[in-house]
C-alpha positions, 0 to 999 in steps of 0.5 A: 266739171259740167257737160253741156248738150244743146238742142232745138236748132233747125230750119225756121222761116223768117219771122218765126220763133224757136226755143233752144235748150241746153242740158247740163250734167253735174250737181252744181249747175246752179253755181254757174253763170250761163251764156248763149253765144253764136258763131257765123262761118269764118268768125269768132263766137259772139255773145247772145245772152247770159244769165247769172247763177240765180237767174236774176241778172240777164244780159242781151246782145243788142242784136237780139234785145227785145227778141230773145229771152234767156232763162234757166231751171236750176232744178232741172239743170236746163238753160233755154233761149227763146227767140222770136221775130227771127231774121236770116242774119240770125243763122248761125251755130248756137252754143251754150256755155258755163262759167264761174260766177262773174263779178262784173256784167262786162265779163258775161260778154266775153267768151274767155270767161266761160269754161265749158261749152256745148257742141253747138246747134245749127239755126237756119232762118230762111227768108 
């Protein structure tokens, strides 16, 4: 089992940047595919970015492509999401998630493929 705790959210001005962190418990962090999702009020969680267990395969939603970078440090059991050029429409609760290794890229985009979730961290981008 994996426990996930996000941090790094807050209030940021449009055009600014931030780095979200996700601390994972357990000794098998390196075996999990990891993802970042976000949720707007009244909507389902949407995919933001994902990274394979080894860190060699990263995928991004079109909405953050070119502005976001996902990374992981398996030695430290940490997952990161760095985002720049933030927009007010990036305002959401951001969640990190862990899942078993996925065979197809399309699986990474699906929230149901992830077994463990953090509690979320609020990101607010002011205009």
